[in-house]
TORZA-770571 format. One record per residue (C-alpha): x negated, y negated, z negated. Coordinates in Angstrom, 1 decimal. Layout:
<pts>
<pt east="X" north="Y" up="Z"/>
...
</pts>
This chain:
<pts>
<pt east="-13.7" north="-4.8" up="17.3"/>
<pt east="-12.1" north="-3.1" up="14.4"/>
<pt east="-13.7" north="-4.1" up="11.1"/>
<pt east="-13.0" north="-2.8" up="7.6"/>
<pt east="-14.1" north="-4.1" up="4.2"/>
<pt east="-14.0" north="-1.6" up="1.4"/>
<pt east="-14.8" north="-1.3" up="-2.3"/>
<pt east="-14.4" north="1.3" up="-5.0"/>
<pt east="-13.7" north="1.3" up="-8.7"/>
<pt east="-15.2" north="4.1" up="-10.8"/>
<pt east="-15.2" north="5.5" up="-14.3"/>
<pt east="-17.5" north="7.8" up="-16.2"/>
<pt east="-16.3" north="11.2" up="-17.3"/>
<pt east="-16.0" north="12.2" up="-20.9"/>
<pt east="-19.6" north="13.1" up="-21.9"/>
<pt east="-18.5" north="16.2" up="-23.8"/>
<pt east="-16.9" north="17.7" up="-20.6"/>
<pt east="-20.2" north="17.6" up="-18.7"/>
<pt east="-22.3" north="20.7" up="-18.2"/>
<pt east="-24.6" north="21.2" up="-21.2"/>
<pt east="-27.6" north="21.1" up="-18.9"/>
<pt east="-26.5" north="17.7" up="-17.5"/>
<pt east="-26.0" north="16.4" up="-21.0"/>
<pt east="-29.5" north="17.5" up="-22.1"/>
<pt east="-31.0" north="15.9" up="-18.9"/>
<pt east="-29.3" north="12.6" up="-19.5"/>
<pt east="-30.3" north="12.4" up="-23.1"/>
<pt east="-33.8" north="13.7" up="-22.9"/>
<pt east="-35.4" north="10.2" up="-23.4"/>
<pt east="-32.7" north="8.7" up="-25.7"/>
<pt east="-34.4" north="8.5" up="-29.1"/>
<pt east="-31.8" north="6.3" up="-30.8"/>
<pt east="-28.0" north="6.3" up="-31.1"/>
<pt east="-28.0" north="2.9" up="-29.3"/>
<pt east="-29.7" north="4.4" up="-26.2"/>
<pt east="-27.4" north="7.4" up="-26.3"/>
<pt east="-24.4" north="5.1" up="-26.3"/>
<pt east="-25.8" north="3.1" up="-23.5"/>
<pt east="-26.3" north="6.2" up="-21.3"/>
<pt east="-22.7" north="7.3" up="-22.0"/>
<pt east="-21.3" north="3.9" up="-21.2"/>
<pt east="-23.1" north="4.0" up="-17.7"/>
<pt east="-21.7" north="7.4" up="-16.6"/>
<pt east="-19.4" north="5.7" up="-14.1"/>
<pt east="-22.4" north="4.5" up="-12.1"/>
<pt east="-23.3" north="7.9" up="-10.8"/>
<pt east="-21.1" north="10.3" up="-8.7"/>
<pt east="-22.5" north="13.2" up="-10.7"/>
<pt east="-21.2" north="11.9" up="-14.0"/>
<pt east="-18.3" north="9.7" up="-12.8"/>
<pt east="-15.4" north="9.6" up="-10.4"/>
<pt east="-13.5" north="7.2" up="-8.2"/>
<pt east="-10.3" north="5.8" up="-9.5"/>
<pt east="-9.5" north="3.3" up="-6.8"/>
<pt east="-10.6" north="2.7" up="-3.2"/>
<pt east="-9.6" north="-0.5" up="-1.4"/>
<pt east="-9.7" north="-1.4" up="2.3"/>
<pt east="-9.1" north="-4.7" up="4.0"/>
<pt east="-9.0" north="-5.7" up="7.6"/>
<pt east="-10.7" north="-9.1" up="7.6"/>
<pt east="-9.0" north="-10.2" up="10.8"/>
<pt east="-5.4" north="-9.6" up="9.7"/>
<pt east="-5.9" north="-9.7" up="5.9"/>
<pt east="-3.8" north="-6.6" up="5.6"/>
<pt east="-5.1" north="-3.8" up="3.4"/>
<pt east="-4.6" north="-0.8" up="1.2"/>
<pt east="-5.6" north="0.2" up="-2.2"/>
<pt east="-5.4" north="3.9" up="-3.1"/>
<pt east="-5.6" north="4.5" up="-6.8"/>
<pt east="-5.5" north="7.4" up="-9.3"/>
<pt east="-2.6" north="7.7" up="-11.7"/>
<pt east="-1.0" north="10.8" up="-13.4"/>
<pt east="1.6" north="12.6" up="-11.4"/>
<pt east="4.3" north="12.0" up="-14.0"/>
<pt east="3.8" north="8.2" up="-13.8"/>
<pt east="6.6" north="6.6" up="-11.6"/>
<pt east="4.4" north="4.5" up="-9.4"/>
<pt east="6.1" north="4.4" up="-6.0"/>
<pt east="4.1" north="2.9" up="-3.1"/>
<pt east="4.5" north="-0.9" up="-2.9"/>
<pt east="3.2" north="-3.9" up="-1.1"/>
<pt east="1.9" north="-7.1" up="-2.6"/>
<pt east="0.3" north="-10.0" up="-0.9"/>
<pt east="-0.4" north="-8.0" up="2.2"/>
<pt east="-1.9" north="-5.1" up="0.3"/>
<pt east="-0.3" north="-1.6" up="0.3"/>
<pt east="-0.7" north="0.2" up="-3.0"/>
<pt east="-0.4" north="4.0" up="-3.1"/>
<pt east="-1.4" north="6.6" up="-5.7"/>
<pt east="-3.1" north="10.0" up="-5.4"/>
<pt east="-5.7" north="12.2" up="-7.0"/>
<pt east="-9.3" north="11.5" up="-6.3"/>
<pt east="-9.4" north="14.1" up="-3.6"/>
<pt east="-6.3" north="12.6" up="-2.0"/>
<pt east="-7.5" north="9.0" up="-2.0"/>
<pt east="-10.8" north="10.1" up="-0.5"/>
<pt east="-9.0" north="11.9" up="2.4"/>
<pt east="-7.0" north="8.8" up="3.0"/>
<pt east="-10.1" north="6.6" up="3.0"/>
<pt east="-11.9" north="8.8" up="5.6"/>
<pt east="-8.8" north="8.8" up="7.8"/>
<pt east="-8.6" north="5.0" up="7.7"/>
<pt east="-12.3" north="4.3" up="8.5"/>
<pt east="-12.8" north="7.0" up="11.2"/>
<pt east="-12.1" north="4.6" up="14.1"/>
<pt east="-13.6" north="1.4" up="12.8"/>
<pt east="-16.5" north="-0.2" up="14.6"/>
<pt east="-18.0" north="-2.1" up="11.6"/>
<pt east="-17.8" north="-1.6" up="7.9"/>
<pt east="-18.5" north="-4.5" up="5.5"/>
<pt east="-19.4" north="-4.1" up="1.8"/>
<pt east="-21.2" north="-5.7" up="-1.1"/>
<pt east="-23.9" north="-3.4" up="-2.4"/>
<pt east="-22.2" north="-0.6" up="-0.5"/>
<pt east="-25.4" north="1.0" up="0.7"/>
<pt east="-26.7" north="1.4" up="-2.9"/>
<pt east="-23.4" north="2.2" up="-4.6"/>
<pt east="-20.0" north="2.6" up="-2.8"/>
<pt east="-21.2" north="4.7" up="0.1"/>
<pt east="-23.4" north="7.2" up="-1.7"/>
<pt east="-20.7" north="7.5" up="-4.4"/>
<pt east="-18.0" north="8.2" up="-1.7"/>
<pt east="-20.2" north="10.7" up="0.1"/>
<pt east="-21.2" north="12.7" up="-2.9"/>
<pt east="-17.6" north="12.8" up="-4.4"/>
<pt east="-16.3" north="13.8" up="-1.0"/>
<pt east="-18.8" north="16.6" up="-0.8"/>
<pt east="-17.6" north="17.9" up="-4.1"/>
<pt east="-14.2" north="18.5" up="-2.5"/>
<pt east="-15.7" north="19.7" up="0.8"/>
<pt east="-14.4" north="16.7" up="2.7"/>
<pt east="-16.5" north="15.9" up="5.7"/>
<pt east="-17.3" north="12.3" up="6.7"/>
<pt east="-15.3" north="10.9" up="9.6"/>
<pt east="-17.9" north="8.3" up="10.4"/>
<pt east="-21.4" north="7.2" up="9.4"/>
<pt east="-21.5" north="5.2" up="6.2"/>
<pt east="-25.3" north="5.0" up="5.9"/>
<pt east="-26.8" north="4.1" up="9.2"/>
<pt east="-30.2" north="2.4" up="9.5"/>
<pt east="-29.9" north="-0.6" up="7.2"/>
<pt east="-30.5" north="-3.0" up="10.1"/>
<pt east="-27.7" north="-1.5" up="12.1"/>
<pt east="-24.7" north="-3.9" up="12.4"/>
<pt east="-22.2" north="-1.1" up="12.1"/>
<pt east="-22.6" north="-1.5" up="8.4"/>
<pt east="-23.0" north="-5.0" up="7.0"/>
<pt east="-23.9" north="-4.9" up="3.4"/>
<pt east="-23.7" north="-8.5" up="2.1"/>
<pt east="-26.2" north="-7.8" up="-0.7"/>
<pt east="-28.7" north="-6.8" up="1.9"/>
<pt east="-27.9" north="-9.9" up="4.0"/>
<pt east="-27.9" north="-12.4" up="1.1"/>
<pt east="-31.2" north="-11.1" up="-0.2"/>
<pt east="-32.7" north="-10.9" up="3.3"/>
<pt east="-33.1" north="-7.1" up="2.8"/>
<pt east="-34.7" north="-7.4" up="-0.6"/>
<pt east="-36.9" north="-10.5" up="0.0"/>
<pt east="-35.2" north="-12.5" up="-2.7"/>
<pt east="-33.5" north="-11.9" up="-6.0"/>
<pt east="-30.3" north="-9.8" up="-6.2"/>
<pt east="-27.2" north="-11.2" up="-7.8"/>
<pt east="-23.7" north="-9.7" up="-8.5"/>
<pt east="-20.8" north="-10.4" up="-6.3"/>
<pt east="-19.3" north="-12.6" up="-9.1"/>
<pt east="-22.4" north="-14.8" up="-9.1"/>
<pt east="-22.5" north="-15.3" up="-5.4"/>
<pt east="-18.8" north="-16.2" up="-5.4"/>
<pt east="-19.3" north="-18.8" up="-8.1"/>
<pt east="-22.3" north="-20.2" up="-6.3"/>
<pt east="-20.5" north="-20.7" up="-3.1"/>
<pt east="-17.2" north="-21.9" up="-4.7"/>
<pt east="-15.3" north="-18.7" up="-3.9"/>
<pt east="-12.8" north="-17.5" up="-6.5"/>
<pt east="-14.5" north="-14.7" up="-8.5"/>
<pt east="-12.6" north="-11.4" up="-8.8"/>
<pt east="-13.5" north="-11.5" up="-12.5"/>
<pt east="-11.7" north="-14.8" up="-13.1"/>
<pt east="-8.6" north="-12.8" up="-14.2"/>
<pt east="-10.6" north="-11.5" up="-17.2"/>
<pt east="-11.4" north="-8.0" up="-15.8"/>
<pt east="-14.8" north="-6.7" up="-14.9"/>
<pt east="-16.0" north="-3.3" up="-13.7"/>
<pt east="-17.0" north="-2.4" up="-17.2"/>
<pt east="-13.3" north="-2.7" up="-18.2"/>
<pt east="-12.1" north="-0.2" up="-15.7"/>
<pt east="-12.5" north="2.9" up="-17.9"/>
<pt east="-10.7" north="1.3" up="-20.8"/>
<pt east="-7.9" north="0.2" up="-18.5"/>
<pt east="-7.6" north="3.7" up="-17.1"/>
<pt east="-7.5" north="5.2" up="-20.6"/>
<pt east="-4.7" north="2.8" up="-21.6"/>
<pt east="-2.7" north="3.7" up="-18.5"/>
<pt east="-3.1" north="0.3" up="-16.8"/>
<pt east="-3.7" north="1.9" up="-13.4"/>
<pt east="-2.1" north="-1.0" up="-11.4"/>
<pt east="-4.3" north="-3.5" up="-13.0"/>
<pt east="-7.3" north="-1.5" up="-11.8"/>
<pt east="-5.9" north="-1.5" up="-8.3"/>
<pt east="-5.2" north="-5.2" up="-8.3"/>
<pt east="-8.8" north="-5.8" up="-9.5"/>
<pt east="-10.0" north="-3.8" up="-6.6"/>
<pt east="-7.9" north="-5.9" up="-4.2"/>
<pt east="-9.5" north="-9.1" up="-5.7"/>
<pt east="-12.9" north="-7.6" up="-4.9"/>
<pt east="-11.9" north="-7.1" up="-1.3"/>
<pt east="-10.7" north="-10.7" up="-1.0"/>
<pt east="-13.8" north="-12.1" up="-2.5"/>
<pt east="-16.0" north="-9.9" up="-0.3"/>
<pt east="-14.1" north="-11.2" up="2.8"/>
<pt east="-14.6" north="-14.8" up="1.8"/>
<pt east="-18.2" north="-14.2" up="1.1"/>
<pt east="-18.6" north="-12.5" up="4.4"/>
<pt east="-17.1" north="-15.5" up="6.2"/>
<pt east="-19.5" north="-17.8" up="4.4"/>
<pt east="-22.5" north="-15.8" up="5.4"/>
<pt east="-21.3" north="-15.4" up="8.9"/>
<pt east="-20.7" north="-19.1" up="9.4"/>
<pt east="-23.5" north="-20.7" up="7.5"/>
<pt east="-26.3" north="-18.1" up="7.1"/>
<pt east="-26.3" north="-15.6" up="10.0"/>
<pt east="-28.1" north="-17.0" up="13.0"/>
<pt east="-26.1" north="-16.9" up="16.2"/>
<pt east="-27.6" north="-17.7" up="19.6"/>
<pt east="-25.8" north="-20.7" up="21.2"/>
</pts>
């Protein structure tokens, strides 16, 4: 069985570049400057107001993977390999095409909160470029072809949701945030030109998700003897 873990990193667009109708829609209930700023800071959480700057994929059986990340064309980032991960740059459209090519033949995809965030984001951003899906990312939530660990660890919403970082710390797994970077830092890193740091952060998310998957698979998922 071919399995792939994947994760994305996103940033919000410059608010002033958004269509005026979208701006008005987003701010219609913002009655203070603080609320306006909060809305603008969360633009990266929607594919309508954000974009993908990195997509990471990891084979949990071989621990080989790839991270495709955005960087300006004039930046001299040649493809390179580090700790079993192949890093390669491209535009958002290019990295989406590479993603769909890599997942088209896999039997199972594994994510953390992928059904609520990564998969819809990828599908909508791909549609913007008229890129057709190469496989189903959003099957019935009880279908094992997509194992979303947030679904599994909350027993499909029966218990409280926690971030990947919290689950990792709880189970003694190294958190991807221990290097001092969180998802909220990605836009600032992108603006400062620290594209490789974003890509490495994405790779750490992949490793943490793999270890969390192993923990769930061994100690929580029921297997008939």
